[in-house]
C-alpha positions as CSV (number, residue, x, y, z in Angstrom):
1,M,12.5,0.4,-12.8
2,S,14.9,2.7,-15.3
3,K,18.1,3.5,-13.8
4,I,19.0,6.8,-13.2
5,Q,22.3,9.0,-14.9
6,R,24.6,10.2,-12.7
7,N,24.5,13.7,-14.2
8,A,21.0,13.6,-14.7
9,K,19.2,16.2,-12.3
10,C,18.1,14.3,-9.3
11,P,14.7,13.6,-9.5
12,C,13.8,14.5,-5.7
13,G,13.6,18.1,-6.4
14,S,16.9,19.6,-4.8
15,G,18.2,21.2,-8.1
16,K,21.7,19.1,-7.9
17,K,22.9,16.6,-9.9
18,Y,21.9,13.0,-9.0
19,K,25.4,11.8,-8.4
20,N,25.9,14.4,-5.8
21,C,22.6,13.8,-4.2
22,C,20.5,10.5,-3.9
23,N,23.1,8.7,-5.1
24,I,25.6,9.3,-2.4
25,E,26.7,6.2,-0.4
26,P,25.3,4.8,2.1
27,I,21.7,6.1,1.4
28,T,19.6,6.2,4.3
29,G,16.9,8.7,5.2
30,N,19.7,11.1,7.5
31,T,21.7,11.6,4.8
32,L,19.3,13.2,2.5
33,S,18.5,17.1,2.4
34,F,15.6,18.5,0.2
35,V,14.9,22.1,-0.2
36,G,11.3,23.2,-0.6
37,Q,9.5,26.3,-1.5
38,D,7.3,28.0,1.5
39,K,7.8,24.9,3.3
40,I,6.3,25.0,6.9
41,E,8.3,24.4,9.9
42,S,8.6,22.2,13.0
43,N,7.6,25.0,15.3
44,D,5.4,26.6,13.6
45,V,1.3,25.7,13.8
46,G,0.7,23.4,10.7
47,G,4.6,21.7,11.8
48,Q,2.6,20.5,15.1
49,L,-0.3,19.1,13.6
50,L,1.9,17.2,11.0
51,K,4.5,15.8,13.7
52,E,0.7,15.5,16.0
53,L,-0.9,13.2,13.4
54,T,2.0,11.7,11.6
55,G,4.9,11.3,14.3
56,Y,7.1,13.4,11.8
57,G,8.1,16.9,10.8
58,P,7.8,18.1,7.6
59,N,11.4,17.9,6.4
60,D,11.4,14.0,7.0
61,Y,9.4,14.1,3.5
62,I,10.7,14.0,0.4
63,K,10.0,16.8,-0.9
64,P,9.3,18.7,2.2
65,V,5.5,19.3,3.1
66,R,4.6,22.8,2.8
67,Y,0.9,22.7,4.2
68,F,-0.7,21.3,6.6
69,S,-4.0,20.4,4.8
70,E,-6.4,17.2,5.1
71,N,-4.5,15.6,2.5
72,I,-2.5,13.8,4.0
73,F,-2.6,9.7,3.5
74,N,-1.6,6.8,5.3
75,V,-0.6,3.6,2.8
76,Y,-0.4,0.1,3.8
77,S,0.6,-3.2,1.1
78,D,0.5,-6.6,1.6
79,E,2.0,-9.4,-0.8
80,S,0.3,-12.6,-1.9
81,F,1.8,-15.4,-4.0
82,F,-0.5,-18.2,-5.8
83,K,0.4,-20.3,-8.7
84,G,2.5,-18.7,-10.1
85,H,0.9,-15.5,-10.3
86,Y,2.2,-12.4,-7.2
87,C,0.5,-9.6,-6.0
88,V,0.8,-6.8,-4.0
89,S,-2.2,-4.7,-2.8
90,V,-2.2,-0.7,-2.1
91,I,-4.3,0.6,0.9
92,V,-4.8,4.3,0.8
93,M,-6.5,6.0,3.7
94,Q,-6.9,9.4,4.8
95,A,-4.6,9.4,8.5
96,N,-7.2,9.9,11.1
97,K,-5.6,8.3,14.5
98,T,-8.9,8.7,16.3
99,L,-11.3,7.0,13.5
100,Q,-8.7,4.2,13.5
101,K,-8.1,3.5,17.2
102,Q,-12.4,3.3,17.1
103,I,-12.2,0.6,13.8
104,N,-9.2,-1.5,15.4
105,R,-11.4,-1.4,18.8
106,E,-14.4,-2.7,17.3
107,L,-12.1,-5.3,15.1
108,N,-10.8,-6.2,18.1
109,S,-14.3,-7.0,19.7
110,L,-15.1,-8.3,16.2
111,V,-12.2,-11.7,16.6
112,E,-12.5,-11.7,20.4
113,K,-16.6,-12.4,19.5
114,Y,-15.4,-15.3,17.1
115,E,-12.5,-16.3,18.9
116,I,-9.5,-15.7,16.4
117,D,-6.6,-13.8,16.6
118,T,-5.8,-12.1,13.8
119,I,-7.9,-11.5,10.6
120,H,-6.1,-13.7,7.3
121,F,-8.4,-14.5,4.5
122,T,-6.1,-17.4,3.5
123,D,-7.4,-19.0,6.9
124,L,-11.0,-18.1,6.1
125,F,-11.0,-19.4,3.1
126,R,-8.7,-22.1,2.6
127,K,-8.1,-23.6,5.7
128,K,-11.9,-22.9,6.1
129,Q,-10.9,-21.0,9.9
130,L,-14.4,-20.3,10.5
131,G,-16.4,-22.9,9.0
132,N,-20.2,-21.9,8.1
133,K,-19.6,-18.8,10.1
134,R,-17.4,-17.4,7.5
135,D,-19.7,-15.4,5.4
136,Q,-21.0,-13.8,8.5
137,F,-17.9,-12.6,9.6
138,I,-17.4,-11.4,6.8
139,N,-20.4,-9.5,6.6
140,E,-20.0,-7.9,10.1
141,F,-16.3,-7.2,9.0
142,T,-17.5,-5.0,6.5
143,D,-19.9,-3.0,8.2
144,I,-17.0,-2.1,10.6
145,V,-14.3,-0.6,8.2
146,S,-16.7,0.6,5.4
147,K,-17.0,3.5,7.8
148,V,-13.8,5.0,7.0
149,N,-13.0,6.5,3.8
150,L,-10.6,3.8,1.8
151,T,-9.1,3.4,-2.1
152,C,-7.6,0.1,-3.1
153,L,-4.6,-0.5,-5.9
154,A,-3.4,-4.0,-6.7
155,M,-0.8,-5.6,-9.3
156,S,-1.4,-9.6,-10.2
157,E,0.8,-10.8,-12.8
158,N,2.7,-14.5,-12.9
159,R,6.1,-14.8,-13.1
160,D,7.3,-15.1,-16.5
161,T,5.4,-11.7,-17.3
162,M,7.1,-10.1,-15.0
163,L,10.8,-11.4,-15.6
164,N,10.0,-10.4,-19.3
165,F,8.9,-6.8,-17.7
166,F,11.6,-6.1,-15.6
167,N,14.5,-8.0,-18.7
168,K,15.5,-10.5,-16.4
169,G,16.1,-14.0,-16.9
170,D,15.5,-14.5,-13.1
171,I,15.0,-12.6,-10.3
172,K,14.5,-12.8,-6.5
173,D,10.8,-13.2,-5.0
174,E,11.6,-9.8,-2.4
175,I,13.1,-7.6,-5.6
176,I,9.7,-8.5,-7.7
177,Y,7.6,-7.3,-4.7
178,H,9.7,-4.7,-4.2
179,N,9.0,-3.7,-8.1
180,M,5.4,-3.8,-8.1
181,F,4.9,-2.1,-4.8
182,W,6.6,0.9,-7.0
183,L,4.6,0.3,-10.0
184,V,1.0,0.3,-7.9
185,M,2.4,3.6,-5.9
186,E,3.1,5.2,-9.4
187,E,-0.6,4.2,-10.3
188,L,-1.4,6.3,-7.1
189,I,0.7,9.1,-7.4
190,S,-0.7,9.6,-11.3
191,S,-3.9,11.3,-9.9
192,A,-2.5,12.7,-7.0
193,K,-2.9,16.4,-6.3
194,D,0.0,18.4,-5.4
195,D,0.9,18.9,-2.1
196,Y,-0.3,15.2,-1.2
197,V,1.3,14.0,2.1
198,I,1.9,10.2,2.1
199,N,3.3,7.9,4.8
200,I,4.0,4.2,3.6
201,W,3.7,1.7,6.9
202,K,5.4,-1.8,6.2
203,E,3.8,-4.8,8.5
204,Q,6.6,-6.1,11.2
205,E,7.2,-10.2,10.0
206,N,8.6,-12.3,12.5
207,N,12.3,-12.4,13.6
208,F,11.8,-8.4,12.9
209,T,15.3,-6.7,13.3
210,S,17.1,-3.4,13.3
211,Q,18.8,-4.1,10.3
212,H,15.1,-5.1,8.5
213,T,13.9,-1.6,9.5
214,I,17.2,-0.5,7.5
215,D,16.7,-2.9,4.6
216,I,12.9,-1.1,4.4
217,Q,14.2,2.1,4.7
218,N,17.1,1.6,2.3
219,K,14.7,0.4,-0.2
220,L,12.1,3.1,0.4
221,I,14.2,5.7,0.0
222,E,15.3,3.6,-4.0
223,G,11.8,4.0,-4.4
224,I,10.7,7.7,-3.5
225,K,13.6,8.7,-6.2
226,Y,11.8,6.0,-8.9
227,I,8.9,8.0,-8.3
228,Y,10.2,11.5,-8.6
229,M,12.2,10.3,-11.4
230,R,8.6,9.5,-13.3
231,Y,6.7,12.6,-11.9
232,P,9.6,15.8,-11.9
233,E,7.1,18.2,-12.5
234,K,4.5,17.4,-8.9
235,Y,5.1,18.9,-5.7
236,F,4.2,15.9,-3.4
237,S,5.6,14.7,0.0
238,I,6.3,11.5,0.8
239,C,8.0,10.2,4.5
240,K,11.6,8.7,4.0
241,Y,11.0,6.7,7.3
242,P,8.8,4.0,7.2
243,T,6.1,3.2,10.2
244,I,6.0,-0.2,11.4
245,F,2.7,-2.1,12.7
246,M,1.9,-5.5,13.9
247,K,-0.3,-7.9,13.0
248,K,-2.3,-7.1,15.9
249,E,-3.1,-3.6,13.7
250,L,-5.7,-4.7,12.6
251,L,-7.6,-2.4,10.6
252,M,-4.5,-2.0,8.4
253,S,-3.4,-5.8,8.2
254,S,-6.6,-7.2,7.3
255,L,-7.5,-4.3,4.5
256,A,-4.4,-4.7,3.0
257,D,-4.4,-8.9,3.5
258,L,-8.2,-9.3,1.5
259,I,-6.6,-7.0,-1.5
260,A,-3.6,-9.1,-1.7
261,Y,-6.0,-12.4,-1.4
262,S,-8.8,-11.3,-3.1
263,V,-6.9,-10.2,-6.3
264,N,-4.3,-13.0,-6.9
265,K,-7.0,-15.8,-6.3
266,I,-9.6,-14.2,-8.5
267,Q,-7.0,-12.7,-11.1
268,N,-5.6,-16.2,-11.4
269,K,-8.5,-17.6,-12.2
270,I,-10.1,-15.0,-14.9
271,D,-6.3,-15.9,-16.3
272,N,-6.8,-19.2,-16.5
273,G,-10.4,-18.8,-18.2
274,I,-12.6,-19.7,-15.5
275,P,-16.1,-18.8,-16.5
276,T,-17.2,-15.6,-14.5
277,K,-20.4,-17.1,-13.0
278,K,-18.3,-19.8,-11.4
279,I,-16.0,-17.1,-9.8
280,E,-18.6,-14.7,-8.7
281,K,-20.0,-17.8,-7.0
282,E,-17.3,-19.0,-5.3
283,Y,-15.8,-15.5,-3.9
284,R,-19.3,-13.5,-4.3
285,V,-18.8,-12.1,-0.3
286,L,-15.2,-10.7,-0.9
287,L,-16.3,-9.4,-4.0
288,I,-19.3,-7.9,-2.0
289,A,-17.4,-7.2,0.2
290,I,-14.7,-5.0,-1.4
291,R,-17.2,-2.9,-3.3
292,T,-18.7,-1.7,-0.1
293,I,-15.6,-1.1,1.9
294,F,-13.7,1.0,-0.6
295,N,-14.9,4.0,-2.7
296,N,-12.3,3.2,-5.7
297,Y,-11.2,0.4,-6.6
298,N,-10.6,1.0,-10.5
299,C,-7.0,-0.1,-10.2
300,L,-7.0,-3.7,-9.2
301,G,-5.4,-5.1,-11.9
302,S,-7.7,-6.3,-14.8
303,E,-11.0,-5.1,-16.5
304,E,-12.3,-7.9,-16.0
305,L,-11.9,-8.1,-12.1
306,V,-13.2,-4.7,-11.8
307,S,-16.4,-5.9,-14.0
308,L,-16.8,-8.5,-11.5
309,I,-17.1,-6.3,-8.3
310,D,-19.2,-3.8,-10.2
311,N,-21.8,-6.1,-11.3
312,V,-21.8,-8.7,-8.6
313,E,-25.1,-9.4,-7.2
314,N,-25.9,-8.9,-3.5
315,Q,-26.5,-12.2,-1.3
């Protein structure tokens, strides 16, 4: 990501110089203050509805939310590494607590039926968790989650490509994933309408501590600043606080894992020249699932992968 010059206008929209705004240390959500035009207030009906739906008020967003509308979205992501390939998936779902709870209940019943604890596609494929029942399980999973209006995006690249992209001789994996996530988010924001409201959800990992939450929030603020630098003319609102969810929240964790696993495995094979027919035969059930579940999957990293999904024959 390009470095913002200290004397440049801050990309957050405050009107201040960057050095006097988002570049002030320490960077935390509580230190930031942004000015929006005609924003709704927390005690307005719109502000109350926003808080009820997302858990956050208008001023918890960068830039502050101006209107309460149907354009409120949750973003979930996951990461994958396979044979030198990194992948970050992004799932976009319209905020709807009632539907989310209903789908999670149905998914909980599904995993109980198959006597598993989580829905993890590495376990289903590499570890052959369900044996010859795998495809049946994925078909039932697809029937459940396809009731939701969903968009998926992803980026899958090998390590050398990423090092060249960031002009680095070496870089930690976590930094690669962080930057890839915001490059995917840039793709999402490029087509977003004004006044979109976005809440970014992060999965809780093992040994999660309060320091992890602080680190996630600091990285979140850094990423938001990058997005506003890229699209200063747009007015959209991203919550400056991450929402943490656990693996038992099956809807969020399974969808993000589905795309991260599928895209990384299949893109790796495409990049290594594996014939299309062979890829389709091995991953037909996943390709059909992606096509069925997601209303929009056009930003999954390569035209070859999207074409595979478009043209895969039903079983």
